[in-house]
C-alpha positions as CSV (number, residue, x, y, z in Angstrom):
1,M,3.0,-25.3,-21.1
2,K,1.3,-21.9,-20.5
3,K,-1.3,-22.7,-23.1
4,S,-2.1,-26.0,-21.4
5,L,-2.5,-24.2,-18.1
6,V,-4.8,-21.6,-19.6
7,A,-6.9,-24.3,-21.3
8,L,-7.3,-26.2,-18.1
9,A,-8.3,-23.0,-16.2
10,L,-10.9,-22.2,-18.9
11,A,-12.2,-25.7,-18.8
12,G,-12.5,-25.5,-15.0
13,A,-14.3,-22.2,-15.2
14,F,-16.9,-23.5,-17.8
15,A,-17.4,-26.7,-15.7
16,S,-18.1,-24.6,-12.6
17,A,-20.5,-22.4,-14.6
18,A,-22.3,-25.5,-15.9
19,Q,-22.7,-26.8,-12.4
20,A,-24.0,-23.5,-11.1
21,Q,-26.6,-23.0,-13.8
22,S,-29.1,-25.4,-15.3
23,I,-31.2,-24.6,-18.3
24,E,-33.9,-26.9,-19.8
25,M,-36.0,-26.7,-23.0
26,Y,-39.3,-28.5,-22.7
27,G,-42.7,-28.7,-24.4
28,I,-45.8,-30.6,-25.4
29,V,-47.2,-31.3,-28.9
30,D,-50.9,-32.2,-28.7
31,M,-53.0,-32.7,-31.8
32,G,-56.6,-33.8,-31.8
33,F,-59.8,-34.2,-33.9
34,V,-62.6,-32.2,-32.4
35,K,-66.3,-32.2,-33.3
36,E,-68.5,-29.6,-31.6
37,S,-72.3,-29.4,-31.9
38,G,-75.3,-27.6,-30.5
39,G,-74.1,-24.1,-31.3
40,A,-76.1,-21.4,-33.0
41,A,-74.0,-21.7,-36.2
42,G,-74.4,-25.5,-36.3
43,S,-71.8,-28.3,-36.0
44,L,-68.1,-27.7,-36.4
45,T,-65.5,-30.3,-37.2
46,K,-61.8,-29.3,-36.9
47,L,-58.2,-30.3,-36.1
48,T,-57.2,-28.7,-32.8
49,S,-53.7,-28.1,-31.3
50,G,-54.0,-28.6,-27.6
51,A,-57.3,-30.4,-26.7
52,Q,-55.8,-32.4,-23.8
53,S,-52.9,-30.1,-23.0
54,G,-51.9,-26.8,-24.6
55,T,-49.2,-27.3,-27.2
56,R,-46.2,-25.3,-25.9
57,L,-42.5,-24.6,-26.0
58,G,-40.8,-23.5,-22.9
59,F,-37.4,-22.7,-21.4
60,K,-36.7,-22.8,-17.7
61,G,-33.6,-22.6,-15.6
62,T,-32.0,-22.2,-12.2
63,E,-28.7,-20.8,-10.9
64,D,-27.2,-21.8,-7.6
65,L,-26.4,-18.6,-5.7
66,G,-25.1,-20.3,-2.6
67,N,-26.5,-20.5,0.9
68,N,-29.4,-22.7,-0.4
69,T,-30.6,-19.8,-2.6
70,K,-31.3,-20.1,-6.3
71,A,-32.3,-17.8,-9.1
72,L,-35.0,-19.2,-11.4
73,F,-36.9,-18.3,-14.6
74,V,-39.6,-19.7,-16.9
75,L,-40.5,-18.5,-20.4
76,E,-43.3,-20.5,-22.1
77,T,-45.1,-19.8,-25.3
78,G,-48.2,-21.5,-26.8
79,I,-47.8,-23.1,-30.2
80,A,-50.6,-23.7,-32.8
81,A,-49.2,-26.9,-34.2
82,D,-52.1,-27.3,-36.6
83,R,-51.0,-24.2,-38.5
84,G,-47.4,-23.8,-37.4
85,G,-47.9,-20.6,-35.6
86,F,-48.3,-19.2,-32.1
87,N,-51.2,-19.7,-29.8
88,Q,-52.4,-18.9,-26.2
89,A,-53.6,-15.3,-25.9
90,N,-51.6,-13.9,-28.8
91,T,-53.1,-10.6,-29.6
92,P,-52.4,-7.6,-31.9
93,Q,-50.2,-6.4,-29.0
94,G,-47.9,-9.3,-29.7
95,L,-47.9,-11.5,-26.6
96,A,-45.1,-14.0,-27.2
97,F,-44.6,-15.9,-24.0
98,A,-48.2,-15.7,-22.9
99,R,-48.4,-19.0,-21.1
100,Q,-45.9,-18.1,-18.4
101,S,-43.0,-15.6,-18.2
102,F,-41.4,-14.9,-14.8
103,V,-38.2,-14.7,-12.8
104,G,-37.5,-15.1,-9.1
105,L,-35.6,-16.3,-6.1
106,Q,-35.9,-19.6,-4.2
107,S,-34.6,-20.3,-0.7
108,D,-35.4,-22.2,2.5
109,M,-37.9,-19.5,3.3
110,G,-39.9,-20.0,0.1
111,T,-40.0,-18.7,-3.5
112,V,-40.8,-15.2,-4.8
113,T,-41.5,-14.8,-8.5
114,M,-42.5,-11.8,-10.7
115,G,-44.2,-11.8,-14.1
116,R,-47.1,-13.5,-15.8
117,Q,-48.2,-16.5,-13.8
118,Y,-51.0,-19.0,-13.1
119,T,-53.6,-17.8,-10.6
120,P,-53.8,-19.6,-7.3
121,Y,-57.5,-20.1,-8.2
122,F,-56.7,-22.1,-11.3
123,L,-54.0,-24.1,-9.5
124,T,-56.7,-25.0,-6.9
125,M,-59.1,-26.0,-9.6
126,L,-56.6,-28.5,-10.9
127,V,-56.6,-30.4,-7.6
128,G,-60.3,-31.1,-8.1
129,D,-60.5,-31.8,-11.8
130,P,-60.1,-35.4,-13.0
131,F,-59.6,-34.1,-16.6
132,A,-56.7,-31.9,-15.4
133,A,-58.1,-28.9,-17.3
134,G,-58.1,-30.8,-20.6
135,M,-60.3,-32.4,-23.2
136,A,-64.1,-32.0,-23.4
137,G,-64.5,-32.6,-19.7
138,A,-62.3,-29.6,-18.7
139,A,-63.6,-28.2,-15.4
140,Q,-63.0,-24.6,-16.6
141,N,-65.9,-25.0,-19.0
142,M,-68.0,-24.1,-15.9
143,L,-65.7,-23.4,-12.9
144,M,-63.6,-20.5,-14.3
145,P,-65.7,-17.3,-14.3
146,G,-63.9,-14.5,-16.0
147,A,-61.1,-16.7,-17.4
148,N,-59.2,-16.6,-14.1
149,I,-56.3,-18.7,-15.4
150,R,-53.3,-16.3,-15.4
151,M,-52.3,-13.0,-13.8
152,N,-50.3,-10.3,-15.4
153,D,-47.8,-8.0,-13.6
154,T,-47.8,-10.4,-10.6
155,V,-45.7,-10.9,-7.6
156,K,-46.2,-14.3,-6.1
157,Y,-44.9,-16.0,-2.9
158,T,-44.9,-19.8,-2.6
159,S,-44.2,-21.2,0.8
160,P,-42.1,-24.3,1.7
161,V,-44.1,-27.4,2.9
162,F,-44.6,-27.6,6.7
163,A,-46.0,-30.9,8.0
164,G,-47.9,-31.3,4.7
165,F,-49.2,-27.6,4.6
166,S,-48.2,-25.1,2.0
167,G,-49.6,-21.9,0.4
168,E,-49.3,-19.2,-2.2
169,A,-50.1,-15.5,-2.1
170,A,-50.2,-13.4,-5.3
171,Y,-50.7,-9.7,-6.0
172,G,-51.3,-8.4,-9.6
173,F,-50.7,-4.7,-10.1
174,G,-53.5,-2.9,-11.9
175,E,-51.1,-0.3,-13.3
176,Q,-53.8,2.4,-13.6
177,A,-52.9,6.1,-13.2
178,D,-53.7,7.8,-9.9
179,T,-54.9,4.6,-8.2
180,T,-53.6,1.3,-6.8
181,V,-57.0,-0.3,-6.7
182,R,-58.6,-0.4,-10.1
183,A,-57.7,-3.5,-12.2
184,R,-55.6,-5.1,-9.4
185,Q,-55.9,-8.7,-8.4
186,V,-55.3,-10.4,-5.0
187,A,-55.2,-14.2,-4.7
188,G,-53.9,-17.1,-2.7
189,Y,-54.4,-20.7,-1.7
190,L,-53.8,-22.9,1.3
191,N,-52.9,-26.5,0.6
192,Y,-52.7,-29.8,2.6
193,S,-51.1,-32.8,1.0
194,G,-50.7,-36.0,2.9
195,A,-51.1,-39.3,1.1
196,P,-53.7,-40.4,0.0
197,V,-55.5,-37.0,0.3
198,N,-54.8,-33.6,-1.2
199,V,-57.0,-30.6,-0.2
200,R,-56.7,-27.0,-1.4
201,L,-58.7,-23.8,-0.7
202,G,-58.2,-21.0,-3.2
203,Y,-59.3,-17.3,-3.5
204,L,-59.2,-14.6,-6.1
205,K,-60.4,-11.0,-6.0
206,K,-60.3,-8.8,-9.1
207,N,-61.1,-5.0,-9.2
208,N,-62.8,-3.6,-12.2
209,A,-60.6,-1.5,-14.4
210,T,-63.1,1.3,-15.4
211,T,-66.1,1.3,-13.0
212,P,-66.6,0.5,-9.3
213,G,-67.1,-3.1,-8.3
214,D,-65.1,-6.3,-8.2
215,T,-65.4,-10.1,-8.6
216,T,-64.7,-12.5,-5.7
217,N,-64.2,-16.2,-6.3
218,W,-63.6,-18.9,-3.7
219,I,-62.9,-22.6,-4.6
220,L,-62.4,-25.7,-2.4
221,A,-60.9,-28.7,-4.2
222,A,-59.7,-32.2,-3.2
223,N,-58.7,-35.5,-4.5
224,W,-58.3,-38.9,-2.7
225,D,-56.4,-41.9,-4.0
226,V,-58.2,-45.1,-3.0
227,K,-55.9,-47.4,-5.0
228,V,-58.4,-48.7,-7.5
229,A,-59.5,-45.2,-8.3
230,K,-58.7,-41.5,-7.6
231,L,-61.7,-39.5,-6.5
232,F,-62.1,-35.8,-7.1
233,A,-64.4,-33.0,-5.8
234,A,-64.7,-29.3,-5.9
235,M,-67.0,-26.5,-5.0
236,T,-66.9,-22.7,-5.8
237,D,-68.6,-19.5,-4.7
238,N,-68.6,-16.7,-7.2
239,D,-69.8,-13.1,-6.7
240,D,-69.5,-10.6,-9.6
241,A,-70.5,-7.0,-8.9
242,S,-68.4,-5.4,-11.6
243,A,-71.1,-5.3,-14.3
244,G,-73.8,-3.3,-12.4
245,T,-75.5,-2.7,-9.1
246,T,-77.0,-6.2,-8.9
247,P,-74.3,-8.8,-8.1
248,R,-74.2,-11.9,-10.3
249,K,-73.7,-14.9,-8.1
250,S,-73.2,-18.6,-8.7
251,K,-72.1,-21.8,-7.0
252,D,-70.5,-24.8,-8.7
253,Y,-70.2,-28.4,-7.5
254,L,-68.0,-31.1,-9.1
255,I,-67.5,-34.8,-8.5
256,G,-65.3,-37.0,-10.6
257,A,-63.0,-40.0,-10.8
258,Q,-60.0,-41.5,-12.6
259,V,-59.9,-45.3,-12.8
260,P,-56.5,-46.7,-14.0
261,F,-56.1,-50.2,-15.4
262,N,-52.7,-51.1,-16.7
263,K,-52.0,-48.6,-19.6
264,H,-55.7,-47.4,-19.6
265,T,-57.3,-44.6,-17.6
266,F,-61.0,-44.0,-17.6
267,I,-62.2,-40.6,-16.5
268,A,-65.6,-39.2,-15.6
269,S,-67.0,-36.0,-14.0
270,Y,-70.2,-34.2,-13.3
271,I,-70.6,-30.5,-12.6
272,Y,-73.7,-28.6,-11.4
273,K,-74.0,-24.8,-11.6
274,D,-76.6,-23.0,-9.5
275,G,-77.9,-19.5,-10.0
276,D,-75.6,-18.0,-12.6
277,N,-76.1,-14.5,-14.0
278,G,-78.4,-13.5,-11.2
279,T,-81.2,-15.8,-12.4
280,T,-82.8,-18.9,-10.9
281,G,-81.4,-20.9,-13.8
282,N,-78.8,-23.6,-13.6
283,A,-76.6,-25.7,-15.8
284,N,-74.8,-29.1,-15.6
285,Q,-72.0,-30.8,-17.4
286,L,-71.4,-34.5,-17.8
287,A,-68.1,-35.7,-19.3
288,L,-66.5,-39.0,-20.0
289,G,-62.8,-39.5,-21.0
290,Y,-60.2,-42.1,-21.7
291,T,-56.4,-42.1,-22.1
292,Y,-54.0,-44.9,-23.3
293,T,-50.4,-44.6,-22.3
294,M,-48.1,-45.7,-25.2
295,S,-44.9,-44.7,-23.5
296,K,-43.5,-42.5,-20.7
297,R,-44.0,-39.4,-23.0
298,T,-46.8,-40.3,-25.4
299,N,-50.5,-41.1,-24.9
300,L,-53.7,-41.3,-26.9
301,Y,-57.0,-39.7,-25.6
302,A,-60.7,-39.5,-26.3
303,A,-63.4,-37.6,-24.5
304,W,-67.0,-36.5,-24.8
305,G,-68.8,-33.7,-22.9
306,R,-72.3,-32.3,-22.8
307,I,-73.7,-29.2,-21.0
308,N,-77.4,-28.7,-20.3
309,N,-77.8,-24.9,-20.1
310,G,-80.4,-23.1,-18.0
311,T,-81.9,-19.7,-18.5
312,N,-79.4,-17.1,-19.6
313,I,-76.4,-19.4,-19.2
314,P,-74.8,-19.9,-22.6
315,L,-72.0,-22.2,-21.6
316,T,-70.1,-24.2,-24.2
317,V,-68.0,-27.4,-24.1
318,G,-64.4,-26.5,-24.8
319,N,-61.1,-28.1,-24.1
320,N,-57.7,-27.0,-22.8
321,S,-57.1,-24.5,-25.5
322,E,-60.5,-23.5,-26.8
323,V,-63.8,-22.3,-25.3
324,G,-65.9,-24.3,-27.8
325,S,-68.9,-23.3,-29.9
326,G,-71.7,-25.6,-28.7
327,D,-73.1,-27.5,-25.8
328,K,-71.6,-30.9,-26.9
329,A,-68.1,-31.9,-28.0
330,F,-66.0,-35.0,-28.8
331,N,-62.2,-35.2,-28.9
332,L,-59.8,-37.8,-30.3
333,G,-56.1,-37.2,-30.3
334,I,-52.5,-37.8,-29.4
335,R,-50.2,-36.0,-27.0
336,H,-46.4,-36.1,-26.8
337,V,-44.3,-34.5,-24.0
338,F,-40.7,-33.6,-24.3
């Protein structure tokens, strides 16, 4: 009898713990054929892990703390499925969960997280990119100066949604001796989402780690669902004074669309860059893409992109996981989400 009571008590305790805490494993396996051309070394043909979406393995969870408060975490690592290893910013320093790694608290007042996280600038760019930062048409080929995708050592606040408005504010510690300025990052966005329109304004300022100067990047992005198509637009203003006394300035302009038809989605975008690297040169990117939905979790994809470079603007056509080696690229692959 006593054993039965103990067993029931333990079962109840485990059931309560299971209800209070939720842990999920998730990921993406993306493999594609990639052909790049127009580079100094000639054409390159390869098999790439993560052309549409970076191949990854992640763990995330929440714990109910009561009073509408939750603890949460995310640990996410990049995977090089073509070689069975790790990917995504792995360096000799041994970055393991380099895609995302943070912990935080969520309540009715918003969410505070600490760790390595996406920049508000990058999250704003996603609103205006019909390629969703993937394949040969990825907007970051031209719209991401200084690879402003993630922030280390970051504290981020994400607000609740009020009448369609929400926002983020992020601070990345520079962690330099005798200063709180050098190498720090300050960022944020303001978002409005009310069907069928989503508009977001993002900002990122980075202080140089070794010499005076900083980079300042603004981005305004939007999309509009008009039923037969989803229209996209973005514009940026970039000012980089970290490399010398003469600021390097540029502006970018993007227009694009997704056109769905049953299981098919056709994608197109055009990006124009004006005045990069302090010259009067410019560049533009034209990209076309296609996805075919095989199931809720699996799709096929194909994309082509081309960049016309101006003076002193050596931009390359990459994809979600690579910067590319030339001014033209073609992708053909499959993606599975789990």
